[in-house]
RODO-2510 file (C-alpha; in nm, 4 decimals, decimal comma):
residues 583
     n   res          X          Y          Z
     1     x    -2,1069     5,0896    -1,1186
     2     x    -2,2389     4,9604    -1,4535
     3     x    -2,1092     4,6104    -1,3918
     4     x    -2,2733     4,6053    -1,0496
     5     x    -2,6090     4,7167    -1,1900
     6     x    -2,6001     4,4705    -1,4807
     7     x    -2,5804     4,1777    -1,2377
     8     x    -2,9517     4,2352    -1,1777
     9     x    -3,0427     4,1625    -1,5420
    10     x    -3,0100     3,7852    -1,4900
    11     x    -3,2997     3,5947    -1,6529
    12     x    -3,3765     3,8907    -1,8800
    13     x    -3,0470     3,8683    -2,0697
    14     x    -3,2184     3,6987    -2,3651
    15     x    -3,4705     3,9821    -2,4050
    16     x    -3,1928     4,2365    -2,3573
    17     x    -2,9980     4,0794    -2,6460
    18     x    -3,2953     4,0190    -2,8783
    19     x    -3,4191     4,3794    -2,8500
    20     x    -3,1074     4,5250    -3,0239
    21     x    -3,1177     4,2454    -3,2851
    22     x    -3,4724     4,3381    -3,3864
    23     x    -3,3760     4,7059    -3,3745
    24     x    -3,0988     4,6393    -3,6272
    25     x    -3,3528     4,4771    -3,8609
    26     x    -3,5779     4,7807    -3,8259
    27     x    -3,2894     5,0206    -3,8963
    28     x    -3,1684     4,8362    -4,2064
    29     x    -3,5169     4,8445    -4,3580
    30     x    -3,5656     5,2139    -4,2742
    31     x    -3,2368     5,2981    -4,4452
    32     x    -3,3207     5,0927    -4,7548
    33     x    -3,6687     5,2497    -4,7966
    34     x    -3,5401     5,5981    -4,9086
    35     x    -3,3228     5,4289    -5,1746
    36     x    -3,6238     5,2359    -5,3031
    37     x    -3,8232     5,5604    -5,3138
    38     x    -3,5467     5,7297    -5,5154
    39     x    -3,5568     5,4479    -5,7719
    40     x    -3,9358     5,4674    -5,7821
    41     x    -3,9205     5,8396    -5,8669
    42     x    -3,6240     5,8331    -6,1070
    43     x    -3,6968     5,5139    -6,3019
    44     x    -4,0695     5,4726    -6,2503
    45     x    -4,2501     5,8071    -6,2261
    46     x    -4,0007     6,0199    -6,4273
    47     x    -3,9513     5,7342    -6,6760
    48     x    -4,3263     5,6732    -6,7132
    49     x    -4,2895     5,2999    -6,6362
    50     x    -4,6099     5,2076    -6,4465
    51     x    -4,5072     4,8422    -6,4155
    52     x    -4,1929     4,9483    -6,2339
    53     x    -4,4009     5,1845    -6,0169
    54     x    -4,6343     4,9020    -5,9104
    55     x    -4,3439     4,6637    -5,8500
    56     x    -4,1475     4,9113    -5,6387
    57     x    -4,4671     5,0186    -5,4587
    58     x    -4,5257     4,6607    -5,3436
    59     x    -4,1617     4,6271    -5,2345
    60     x    -4,1934     4,9531    -5,0370
    61     x    -4,5155     4,8326    -4,8759
    62     x    -4,3610     4,5036    -4,7679
    63     x    -4,0495     4,6832    -4,6392
    64     x    -4,2636     4,9229    -4,4349
    65     x    -4,4632     4,6384    -4,2789
    66     x    -4,1447     4,4419    -4,2055
    67     x    -3,9892     4,7508    -4,0416
    68     x    -4,3056     4,7972    -3,8341
    69     x    -4,2948     4,4314    -3,7251
    70     x    -3,9308     4,4526    -3,6165
    71     x    -4,0013     4,7814    -3,4362
    72     x    -4,2978     4,6413    -3,2396
    73     x    -4,1088     4,3255    -3,1353
    74     x    -3,8017     4,5313    -3,0398
    75     x    -4,0184     4,7602    -2,8259
    76     x    -4,1844     4,4646    -2,6543
    77     x    -3,8518     4,2923    -2,5806
    78     x    -3,7029     4,6179    -2,4500
    79     x    -4,0048     4,6746    -2,2226
    80     x    -3,9870     4,3196    -2,0814
    81     x    -3,6108     4,3441    -2,0262
    82     x    -3,6207     4,6869    -1,8589
    83     x    -3,9156     4,6021    -1,6321
    84     x    -3,7539     4,2723    -1,5352
    85     x    -3,4253     4,4502    -1,4685
    86     x    -3,6040     4,7018    -1,2424
    87     x    -3,7843     4,4197    -1,0599
    88     x    -3,4564     4,2385    -0,9900
    89     x    -3,2858     4,5623    -0,8908
    90     x    -3,5523     4,6408    -0,6315
    91     x    -3,5403     4,2833    -0,5055
    92     x    -3,1589     4,2882    -0,4738
    93     x    -3,1667     4,6201    -0,2900
    94     x    -3,4471     4,5134    -0,0569
    95     x    -3,2822     4,1796     0,0240
    96     x    -2,9519     4,3526     0,0944
    97     x    -3,1225     4,6013     0,3267
    98     x    -3,2684     4,3053     0,5195
    99     x    -2,9124     4,1919     0,5943
   100     x    -2,8030     4,5301     0,7299
   101     x    -2,7073     4,5666     1,0908
   102     x    -2,8500     4,8543     1,2932
   103     x    -2,5362     5,0575     1,2282
   104     x    -2,5766     5,0065     0,8512
   105     x    -2,9379     5,1217     0,8707
   106     x    -2,8281     5,4237     1,0744
   107     x    -2,6088     5,5234     0,7785
   108     x    -2,9086     5,5587     0,5436
   109     x    -3,2329     5,7272     0,6404
   110     x    -3,5595     5,5437     0,5792
   111     x    -3,6686     5,8161     0,3375
   112     x    -3,3463     5,7813     0,1388
   113     x    -3,3868     5,4034     0,1061
   114     x    -3,7482     5,4473    -0,0100
   115     x    -3,6425     5,7039    -0,2732
   116     x    -3,3687     5,4746    -0,4012
   117     x    -3,6096     5,1805    -0,4250
   118     x    -3,8660     5,3862    -0,6190
   119     x    -3,7581     5,7023    -0,8028
   120     x    -3,3953     5,6007    -0,8583
   121     x    -3,4842     5,2534    -0,9848
   122     x    -3,7417     5,4042    -1,2234
   123     x    -3,4777     5,6404    -1,3653
   124     x    -3,2335     5,3539    -1,4195
   125     x    -3,5106     5,1400    -1,5715
   126     x    -3,5990     5,4101    -1,8266
   127     x    -3,2333     5,4614    -1,9131
   128     x    -3,1814     5,0866    -1,9565
   129     x    -3,4800     5,0599    -2,1909
   130     x    -3,3475     5,3485    -2,3984
   131     x    -2,9982     5,1977    -2,4036
   132     x    -3,0966     4,8525    -2,5330
   133     x    -3,3243     5,0085    -2,7921
   134     x    -3,2339     5,3672    -2,8768
   135     x    -2,8595     5,3540    -2,8102
   136     x    -2,8349     5,0694    -3,0618
   137     x    -3,0814     5,2219    -3,3048
   138     x    -2,9431     5,5762    -3,3139
   139     x    -2,5742     5,4981    -3,3888
   140     x    -2,6722     5,2239    -3,6357
   141     x    -2,9124     5,4603    -3,8141
   142     x    -2,6460     5,7317    -3,8136
   143     x    -2,3788     5,5054    -3,9641
   144     x    -2,6013     5,3364    -4,2250
   145     x    -2,7646     5,6635    -4,3311
   146     x    -2,4220     5,8270    -4,3690
   147     x    -2,2984     5,5358    -4,5810
   148     x    -2,6053     5,5556    -4,8062
   149     x    -2,5833     5,9339    -4,8380
   150     x    -2,2125     5,9120    -4,9330
   151     x    -2,3016     5,6624    -5,2035
   152     x    -2,5512     5,9101    -5,3461
   153     x    -2,3342     6,2247    -5,3230
   154     x    -2,0144     6,2344    -5,1187
   155     x    -1,9733     6,6132    -5,1372
   156     x    -2,3216     6,6943    -5,0077
   157     x    -2,2830     6,4303    -4,7343
   158     x    -1,9868     6,6228    -4,5902
   159     x    -2,2455     6,8699    -4,4577
   160     x    -2,3599     6,6012    -4,2099
   161     x    -2,0038     6,5257    -4,1066
   162     x    -1,9362     6,8937    -4,0348
   163     x    -2,2467     6,9102    -3,8150
   164     x    -2,1587     6,6173    -3,5863
   165     x    -1,8696     6,7821    -3,3905
   166     x    -2,0869     7,0883    -3,3166
   167     x    -2,3595     6,8701    -3,1729
   168     x    -2,1152     6,6502    -2,9804
   169     x    -1,9422     6,9480    -2,8160
   170     x    -2,2739     7,1052    -2,7192
   171     x    -2,4050     6,7779    -2,5811
   172     x    -2,0974     6,7135    -2,3656
   173     x    -2,1204     7,0654    -2,2232
   174     x    -2,4900     7,0150    -2,1364
   175     x    -2,4221     6,6793    -1,9677
   176     x    -2,1328     6,8250    -1,7685
   177     x    -2,3536     7,1054    -1,6365
   178     x    -2,6658     6,8969    -1,5743
   179     x    -2,5252     6,5915    -1,3892
   180     x    -2,4342     6,7684    -1,0602
   181     x    -2,7799     6,9289    -1,0528
   182     x    -2,9589     6,5947    -1,0940
   183     x    -2,7394     6,4417    -0,8221
   184     x    -2,8375     6,7246    -0,5913
   185     x    -3,2097     6,7049    -0,6653
   186     x    -3,2295     6,3343    -0,5737
   187     x    -3,0787     6,4112    -0,2332
   188     x    -3,3488     6,6738    -0,1841
   189     x    -3,6078     6,4074    -0,2738
   190     x    -3,4788     6,2132     0,0281
   191     x    -3,5560     6,5144     0,2474
   192     x    -3,9027     6,5457     0,0939
   193     x    -3,9830     6,1808     0,1642
   194     x    -3,8533     6,2215     0,5173
   195     x    -4,0838     6,5198     0,5796
   196     x    -4,3848     6,3282     0,4435
   197     x    -4,3079     6,0151     0,6479
   198     x    -4,2511     6,2157     0,9644
   199     x    -4,5773     6,4023     0,9151
   200     x    -4,7838     6,0899     0,8478
   201     x    -4,6359     5,8982     1,1409
   202     x    -4,6991     6,1854     1,3773
   203     x    -5,0271     6,3015     1,2263
   204     x    -5,2100     6,2706     1,5605
   205     x    -4,9505     6,4889     1,7309
   206     x    -4,9624     6,7396     1,4440
   207     x    -5,3391     6,7724     1,4710
   208     x    -5,3499     6,7767     1,8495
   209     x    -5,1025     7,0678     1,8573
   210     x    -5,2675     7,2355     1,5555
   211     x    -4,9385     7,2390     1,3633
   212     x    -5,0821     7,1733     1,0161
   213     x    -4,9723     7,5153     0,8873
   214     x    -4,6186     7,4592     1,0138
   215     x    -4,6013     7,1185     0,8421
   216     x    -4,7396     7,2682     0,5196
   217     x    -4,4755     7,5397     0,5303
   218     x    -4,1998     7,2839     0,5906
   219     x    -4,3240     7,0714     0,2999
   220     x    -4,3561     7,3803     0,0806
   221     x    -3,9933     7,4827     0,1418
   222     x    -3,8613     7,1415     0,0384
   223     x    -4,0937     7,1349    -0,2659
   224     x    -3,9753     7,4811    -0,3712
   225     x    -3,6134     7,3720    -0,3377
   226     x    -3,6790     7,0703    -0,5625
   227     x    -3,8557     7,3015    -0,8101
   228     x    -3,5632     7,5444    -0,8196
   229     x    -3,2908     7,2821    -0,8640
   230     x    -3,4896     7,0678    -1,1072
   231     x    -3,5870     7,3750    -1,3103
   232     x    -3,2235     7,4757    -1,3326
   233     x    -3,1293     7,1245    -1,4480
   234     x    -3,4130     7,1142    -1,7023
   235     x    -3,3216     7,4606    -1,8337
   236     x    -2,9687     7,3369    -1,8889
   237     x    -3,0968     7,0295    -2,0693
   238     x    -3,3449     7,2363    -2,2743
   239     x    -3,0546     7,3906    -2,4732
   240     x    -3,0291     7,0517    -2,6383
   241     x    -3,3391     7,1037    -2,8577
   242     x    -3,2480     7,4485    -3,0035
   243     x    -2,9002     7,3183    -3,0804
   244     x    -3,0469     7,0165    -3,2597
   245     x    -3,2954     7,2272    -3,4568
   246     x    -3,0254     7,4753    -3,5561
   247     x    -2,8099     7,1958    -3,6946
   248     x    -3,1021     7,0146    -3,8591
   249     x    -3,2480     7,3162    -4,0402
   250     x    -2,9006     7,4390    -4,1315
   251     x    -2,8268     7,1044    -4,2973
   252     x    -3,1609     7,1059    -4,4796
   253     x    -3,0994     7,4542    -4,6176
   254     x    -2,7473     7,3712    -4,7333
   255     x    -2,8586     7,0431    -4,8946
   256     x    -3,1479     7,2210    -5,0671
   257     x    -2,9217     7,4960    -5,1995
   258     x    -2,6332     7,2824    -5,3230
   259     x    -2,8604     6,9932    -5,4282
   260     x    -3,0793     7,2164    -5,6471
   261     x    -2,7688     7,3572    -5,8165
   262     x    -2,6395     7,0024    -5,8796
   263     x    -2,9721     6,8915    -6,0334
   264     x    -2,9816     7,1963    -6,2627
   265     x    -2,6220     7,1366    -6,3664
   266     x    -2,6846     6,7760    -6,4793
   267     x    -3,0390     6,8228    -6,6008
   268     x    -3,1802     6,5822    -6,3447
   269     x    -3,0152     6,2820    -6,5161
   270     x    -2,9140     6,0249    -6,2466
   271     x    -2,6412     5,8888    -6,4764
   272     x    -2,4746     6,2333    -6,5049
   273     x    -2,5183     6,3688    -6,1516
   274     x    -2,7795     6,4236    -5,8837
   275     x    -3,1407     6,3392    -5,9637
   276     x    -3,4657     6,4569    -5,8041
   277     x    -3,5229     6,1165    -5,6416
   278     x    -3,1716     6,1109    -5,4969
   279     x    -3,2202     6,4619    -5,3537
   280     x    -3,5379     6,3429    -5,1833
   281     x    -3,3430     6,0453    -5,0457
   282     x    -3,0795     6,2829    -4,9137
   283     x    -3,3504     6,4814    -4,7347
   284     x    -3,4748     6,1585    -4,5775
   285     x    -3,1236     6,0537    -4,4782
   286     x    -3,0651     6,4020    -4,3374
   287     x    -3,3733     6,3606    -4,1195
   288     x    -3,2561     6,0138    -4,0129
   289     x    -2,9005     6,1296    -3,9339
   290     x    -3,0058     6,4379    -3,7416
   291     x    -3,2938     6,2501    -3,5790
   292     x    -3,0445     5,9888    -3,4634
   293     x    -2,8249     6,2593    -3,3174
   294     x    -3,1287     6,4031    -3,1407
   295     x    -3,2136     6,0617    -2,9958
   296     x    -2,8520     6,0187    -2,8830
   297     x    -2,8710     6,3554    -2,7075
   298     x    -3,1992     6,2600    -2,5373
   299     x    -3,0482     5,9307    -2,4265
   300     x    -2,7461     6,1118    -2,2871
   301     x    -2,9743     6,3398    -2,0894
   302     x    -3,1615     6,0372    -1,9551
   303     x    -2,8332     5,8644    -1,8752
   304     x    -2,7176     6,1800    -1,6949
   305     x    -3,0201     6,1523    -1,4663
   306     x    -2,9826     5,7752    -1,4379
   307     x    -2,6136     5,8015    -1,3571
   308     x    -2,6902     5,9952    -1,0402
   309     x    -2,9617     5,7405    -0,9531
   310     x    -2,7352     5,4468    -1,0369
   311     x    -2,4654     5,5735    -0,8021
   312     x    -2,7211     5,5916    -0,5192
   313     x    -2,8493     5,2404    -0,5961
   314     x    -2,4979     5,0957    -0,5977
   315     x    -2,4375     5,2523    -0,2557
   316     x    -2,7221     5,0359    -0,1223
   317     x    -2,6000     4,7250    -0,3066
   318     x    -2,2365     4,7722    -0,2010
   319     x    -2,3160     4,8324     0,1643
   320     x    -2,2389     4,5160     0,3552
   321     x    -2,3412     4,4330     0,7070
   322     x    -2,0631     4,4993     0,9556
   323     x    -2,1852     4,1976     1,1546
   324     x    -2,0645     3,8646     1,0175
   325     x    -2,0712     3,5038     1,1253
   326     x    -1,7352     3,3590     1,2291
   327     x    -1,5798     3,0831     1,0158
   328     x    -1,6969     2,8122     1,2582
   329     x    -2,0039     2,9563     1,4341
   330     x    -2,1706     2,8102     1,7412
   331     x    -2,5329     2,7187     1,6684
   332     x    -2,6606     2,6317     2,0150
   333     x    -2,7120     2,8707     2,3064
   334     x    -2,6831     2,6562     2,6201
   335     x    -2,8518     2,8861     2,8710
   336     x    -2,9343     3,2458     2,9568
   337     x    -2,6137     3,3355     3,1419
   338     x    -2,4983     3,6852     3,0403
   339     x    -2,1660     3,8470     3,1149
   340     x    -2,0283     4,1904     3,0226
   341     x    -1,6492     4,2105     3,0536
   342     x    -1,5103     4,5662     3,0486
   343     x    -1,7466     4,6624     2,7642
   344     x    -1,7168     5,0003     2,5961
   345     x    -1,9439     5,0910     2,3073
   346     x    -1,9950     5,3890     2,0778
   347     x    -2,2116     5,4343     1,7693
   348     x    -2,0361     5,4720     1,4370
   349     x    -1,7245     5,3017     1,3020
   350     x    -1,5079     5,6095     1,3498
   351     x    -1,6094     5,6216     1,7086
   352     x    -1,7030     5,9159     1,9167
   353     x    -1,8047     5,9686     2,2719
   354     x    -1,8702     5,6213     2,4206
   355     x    -2,2335     5,5662     2,5161
   356     x    -2,1259     5,2772     2,7394
   357     x    -1,7994     5,2819     2,9354
   358     x    -1,6241     4,9918     3,1112
   359     x    -1,9341     4,7852     3,1863
   360     x    -1,8777     4,4767     3,4032
   361     x    -2,1891     4,2723     3,4699
   362     x    -2,2727     3,9120     3,5544
   363     x    -2,6298     3,7771     3,5114
   364     x    -2,7178     3,4185     3,5940
   365     x    -2,9600     3,2167     3,3832
   366     x    -3,3180     3,2488     3,5070
   367     x    -3,2602     3,5702     3,6995
   368     x    -3,4885     3,8697     3,6704
   369     x    -3,2877     4,1863     3,6197
   370     x    -3,4272     4,5373     3,6403
   371     x    -3,2586     4,8353     3,4768
   372     x    -3,3360     5,1906     3,5843
   373     x    -3,1864     5,5174     3,4711
   374     x    -3,2658     5,8581     3,3363
   375     x    -3,3229     5,9406     2,9713
   376     x    -2,9963     5,9075     2,7796
   377     x    -2,8315     5,6811     3,0373
   378     x    -2,7817     5,4120     2,7643
   379     x    -3,0179     5,1493     2,9040
   380     x    -3,1342     5,0427     2,5546
   381     x    -2,7796     5,0494     2,4176
   382     x    -2,6760     4,8044     2,6904
   383     x    -2,9362     4,5380     2,6083
   384     x    -2,8929     4,5737     2,2291
   385     x    -2,5442     4,4275     2,2621
   386     x    -2,6855     4,0971     2,3950
   387     x    -2,8495     3,9765     2,0679
   388     x    -2,5624     4,1421     1,8782
   389     x    -2,7647     4,4139     1,7145
   390     x    -2,4403     4,6095     1,7521
   391     x    -2,0862     4,4930     1,8233
   392     x    -1,8934     4,6228     2,1213
   393     x    -1,6141     4,8714     2,0599
   394     x    -1,3974     4,6972     2,3198
   395     x    -1,4375     4,4216     2,5754
   396     x    -1,6804     4,1366     2,5159
   397     x    -2,0330     4,0163     2,5860
   398     x    -2,0901     3,6458     2,6488
   399     x    -2,4151     3,4487     2,6463
   400     x    -2,4089     3,0950     2,7814
   401     x    -2,0364     3,1384     2,8442
   402     x    -1,9578     3,2069     2,4754
   403     x    -1,8715     3,5409     2,3130
   404     x    -2,1749     3,6597     2,1143
   405     x    -1,9408     3,7194     1,8160
   406     x    -1,8714     3,3443     1,8056
   407     x    -2,2386     3,2512     1,7579
   408     x    -2,4308     3,2097     1,4383
   409     x    -2,6230     3,5411     1,4397
   410     x    -2,9576     3,3834     1,3555
   411     x    -2,9212     3,1157     1,6245
   412     x    -2,8262     3,3767     1,8854
   413     x    -3,1221     3,5995     1,8014
   414     x    -3,3602     3,3025     1,8039
   415     x    -3,2628     3,2530     2,1689
   416     x    -3,3107     3,6186     2,2615
   417     x    -3,6537     3,7835     2,2436
   418     x    -3,6752     4,1610     2,2570
   419     x    -3,9802     4,3782     2,3039
   420     x    -3,8449     4,7103     2,1883
   421     x    -3,9205     5,0513     2,3304
   422     x    -4,1013     5,1395     2,0072
   423     x    -4,3583     4,8628     1,9716
   424     x    -4,4364     4,7648     1,6134
   425     x    -4,7325     4,5651     1,4862
   426     x    -4,7751     4,4835     1,1190
   427     x    -5,0894     4,4973     0,9083
   428     x    -5,2621     4,1608     0,9365
   429     x    -5,4626     3,9609     1,1891
   430     x    -5,3635     3,9209     1,5521
   431     x    -5,2700     3,5597     1,4780
   432     x    -5,0444     3,6653     1,1908
   433     x    -4,8708     3,9189     1,4148
   434     x    -4,8230     3,6659     1,6945
   435     x    -4,6733     3,4115     1,4533
   436     x    -4,3819     3,6473     1,3960
   437     x    -4,2575     3,4915     1,7204
   438     x    -4,3144     3,1368     1,5972
   439     x    -4,4608     3,0780     1,2526
   440     x    -4,5625     2,7239     1,3495
   441     x    -4,7324     2,8189     1,6782
   442     x    -5,0626     2,6433     1,7466
   443     x    -5,3758     2,8290     1,8582
   444     x    -5,3280     2,6872     2,2099
   445     x    -4,9710     2,8199     2,2274
   446     x    -5,0813     3,1651     2,1120
   447     x    -5,3629     3,1771     2,3664
   448     x    -5,1241     3,0697     2,6446
   449     x    -4,8696     3,3397     2,5478
   450     x    -5,1475     3,5996     2,5447
   451     x    -5,2665     3,4835     2,8849
   452     x    -4,9160     3,5368     3,0239
   453     x    -4,8989     3,8867     2,8719
   454     x    -5,2541     3,9683     2,9926
   455     x    -5,3671     4,0153     2,6311
   456     x    -5,6148     3,7266     2,6068
   457     x    -5,8923     3,9162     2,7841
   458     x    -5,9145     4,2137     2,5487
   459     x    -5,8544     3,9963     2,2384
   460     x    -6,1593     3,7838     2,3202
   461     x    -6,3548     4,1074     2,3607
   462     x    -6,3050     4,1832     1,9898
   463     x    -6,5862     4,0570     1,7605
   464     x    -6,3388     3,8474     1,5576
   465     x    -6,1146     3,7499     1,8488
   466     x    -5,7696     3,6361     1,7340
   467     x    -5,8733     3,6923     1,3709
   468     x    -5,9173     4,0655     1,4337
   469     x    -5,7359     4,2679     1,1680
   470     x    -5,4610     4,4989     1,2911
   471     x    -5,4157     4,8135     1,0836
   472     x    -5,0699     4,9245     0,9743
   473     x    -4,8705     5,0254     1,2817
   474     x    -5,1413     4,8930     1,5141
   475     x    -5,3439     5,2142     1,4964
   476     x    -5,6715     5,0376     1,5865
   477     x    -5,5470     4,9153     1,9264
   478     x    -5,4392     5,1161     2,2309
   479     x    -5,0788     5,1614     2,3405
   480     x    -5,1205     4,9164     2,6294
   481     x    -5,2863     4,6568     2,4067
   482     x    -5,0082     4,6937     2,1525
   483     x    -4,7452     4,6389     2,4230
   484     x    -4,9145     4,3249     2,5521
   485     x    -4,9450     4,1795     2,2003
   486     x    -4,5739     4,2462     2,1421
   487     x    -4,4877     4,0710     2,4708
   488     x    -4,6997     3,7693     2,3689
   489     x    -4,5224     3,7611     2,0333
   490     x    -4,1851     3,7532     2,2093
   491     x    -4,2966     3,4762     2,4471
   492     x    -4,3899     3,2526     2,1525
   493     x    -4,0202     3,2317     2,0666
   494     x    -3,9686     3,0449     2,3954
   495     x    -3,6434     3,2348     2,4414
   496     x    -3,3634     3,1740     2,6857
   497     x    -3,3367     3,5505     2,7355
   498     x    -3,6354     3,7894     2,7360
   499     x    -3,5675     4,1634     2,7180
   500     x    -3,8467     4,4122     2,7851
   501     x    -3,7292     4,7609     2,6923
   502     x    -3,9773     4,9862     2,8733
   503     x    -4,2470     4,7619     2,7274
   504     x    -4,5079     4,7959     3,0016
   505     x    -4,5070     5,1741     3,0290
   506     x    -4,8569     5,2027     2,8787
   507     x    -5,0239     4,9407     3,0999
   508     x    -5,1612     5,0066     3,4472
   509     x    -4,9682     4,8956     3,7567
   510     x    -5,2073     4,6074     3,8278
   511     x    -5,1617     4,4570     3,4790
   512     x    -4,7878     4,5182     3,5030
   513     x    -4,7789     4,3213     3,8285
   514     x    -4,9805     4,0348     3,6745
   515     x    -4,7397     4,0135     3,3801
   516     x    -4,4382     3,9949     3,6133
   517     x    -4,6127     3,7325     3,8278
   518     x    -4,6831     3,5217     3,5165
   519     x    -4,3190     3,5457     3,4128
   520     x    -4,2011     3,4310     3,7538
   521     x    -4,4351     3,1310     3,7637
   522     x    -4,4416     3,0222     3,3970
   523     x    -4,0896     3,0927     3,2635
   524     x    -3,8602     3,0620     3,5673
   525     x    -3,5629     2,9368     3,3603
   526     x    -3,5724     3,2307     3,1201
   527     x    -3,3430     3,5219     3,1980
   528     x    -3,5630     3,8305     3,2141
   529     x    -3,4256     4,1816     3,1713
   530     x    -3,6767     4,4603     3,2363
   531     x    -3,5976     4,8208     3,1501
   532     x    -3,8504     5,0424     3,3234
   533     x    -3,9246     5,3934     3,4367
   534     x    -4,1361     5,2788     3,7330
   535     x    -3,9589     5,1411     4,0372
   536     x    -4,2584     4,9139     4,1031
   537     x    -4,1857     4,7303     3,7733
   538     x    -3,8402     4,6164     3,8937
   539     x    -3,8743     4,6292     4,2702
   540     x    -3,8954     4,2499     4,3078
   541     x    -3,6110     4,1755     4,0627
   542     x    -3,3164     3,9612     4,1716
   543     x    -3,0841     4,2475     4,0827
   544     x    -3,1521     4,6080     3,9902
   545     x    -2,8973     4,7951     3,7785
   546     x    -2,8912     5,1731     3,8039
   547     x    -2,7478     5,3374     3,4908
   548     x    -2,6097     5,6896     3,4795
   549     x    -2,4339     5,8496     3,1824
   550     x    -2,3413     5,5190     3,0185
   551     x    -2,2016     5,3642     3,3355
   552     x    -2,3330     5,1335     3,6038
   553     x    -2,3890     5,3582     3,9024
   554     x    -2,5098     5,0817     4,1357
   555     x    -2,6212     4,7166     4,1446
   556     x    -2,8226     4,5385     4,4106
   557     x    -3,1647     4,4428     4,5373
   558     x    -3,4287     4,7012     4,6183
   559     x    -3,3390     4,6974     4,9897
   560     x    -2,9637     4,7242     4,9200
   561     x    -3,0053     5,0117     4,6751
   562     x    -3,2299     5,2029     4,9124
   563     x    -2,9371     5,2106     5,1527
   564     x    -2,6450     5,2500     4,9131
   565     x    -2,7674     5,4390     4,6017
   566     x    -2,8755     5,8038     4,6276
   567     x    -2,9967     5,7955     4,2634
   568     x    -3,2219     5,4942     4,3228
   569     x    -3,3507     5,6321     4,6518
   570     x    -3,4330     5,9648     4,4890
   571     x    -3,6263     5,7937     4,2061
   572     x    -3,8137     5,5735     4,4524
   573     x    -3,9111     5,8603     4,6791
   574     x    -4,0214     6,0797     4,3856
   575     x    -4,2514     5,8044     4,2606
   576     x    -4,3805     5,6418     4,5791
   577     x    -4,3795     5,9212     4,8376
   578     x    -4,4530     6,1881     4,5798
   579     x    -4,7477     5,9885     4,4518
   580     x    -4,8940     5,9415     4,8041
   581     x    -4,8596     6,3130     4,8797
   582     x    -5,0485     6,3996     4,5617
   583     x    -5,3228     6,1651     4,6663
***
């Protein structure tokens, strides 16, 4: 895990190395300062030598400023390195997510990915900053302070040595108890983000059904669960401070007791035993040693939290798309011929109940194909196999006579335009949204595509026309307008295959008919697949496919299906005859 995370340091390696170097300079000076103070007291103040006092005072002043300088530079380098590391980590995760197939995305929820990109990265960033600064500083301070204290009085310094195992054992026990709790709380954060996202996306539905109290209660339950688990983790971690204070004050008392006895025994003469200045140095070294142990414990706590976050980040980085280019991919799609040969498909690698079973289908380039079926009949699953958003479980799908798995994925998808069932517009102008279909499209090409999709009329009705700003998710346009803009965006790709997945459900029947007429006249060579709920949307198609429970129940023209397919006839009669009776 650590090796995987450290790959994101990259250009910040220099800062990551320099930070500990400056920290070492700061530590050395901080350890030397107590020794200089001891000499100042013993040989200057006690000896009445004012010249020595002034000399040592200047040396102490310079040492303090030098230590401050090294500390400031070390902090700056550590901040640059940790922030750069976090930036690269987010970038690596985001770029990897962009390469995921639909099945990879299905594995992680949107809320979980957002939490990993934000909270988890922040935890790892803080831990990294503490590691390159504090993890170097604390052990170095501990070792140097111990060495200096042993030089002053080896027997008194054994008090520090006896304290270390107690602290280490307590710290390991705390980490062992706290880590599972932190791992659990981050998973609950995923649920919290999911609740918030779901509420914000469906805020109009929530308000229209007056379900605000229900949503508040749902949010409150998740928040309370986070509070309970996090409180339990923090309570476990909080034992760290009393343990540290117990050891610190215990050491101070023992040093004071035995040190005072040693000074009395030798009369305070540094040549015979322990002096007053040396005892003060020991107090300072005691604070440094125990302070270092406290910092180490804090870092371990932070690392405990970051470890759980790091594992979640590595899951995102290690996840590889299950769709890959072949060794020698085909880069050109000749035409819009589509063929399904005994195709069976199920979601998930382990498999389950097939959503498509033994599909055999032959579509000629330029044909208009209609697909009808009830909810859950796998209409969308069928068309998603064409641009290889998923791979078949068995059988094969060919486009232009070539297995879709033999194509370069990008080239295949450039030749297939899909207007999905859930239409998505991005924040930006209408022009910027349309150029998702072709970033180099001219104004004339965009206007022509909008004319075909019957969007030009309402766009020109906006005060800013094609420069009208679309809010996030297209909230400032109607459902029908959003659908027509998405169709225009797809047409700008000039695809060989155009798939409309229930993409005219929000437009009136007259506009729907005009769109189909434009397709027939303007893009006759493009294979058009129309998934619809209305029979009128597919009635004039060259072939109509009736789906039922993941299988093709019937294929034919409108007239043929009226004679041969009870399902189609029932749908037609419920819509056409039922509608006339209501009128």
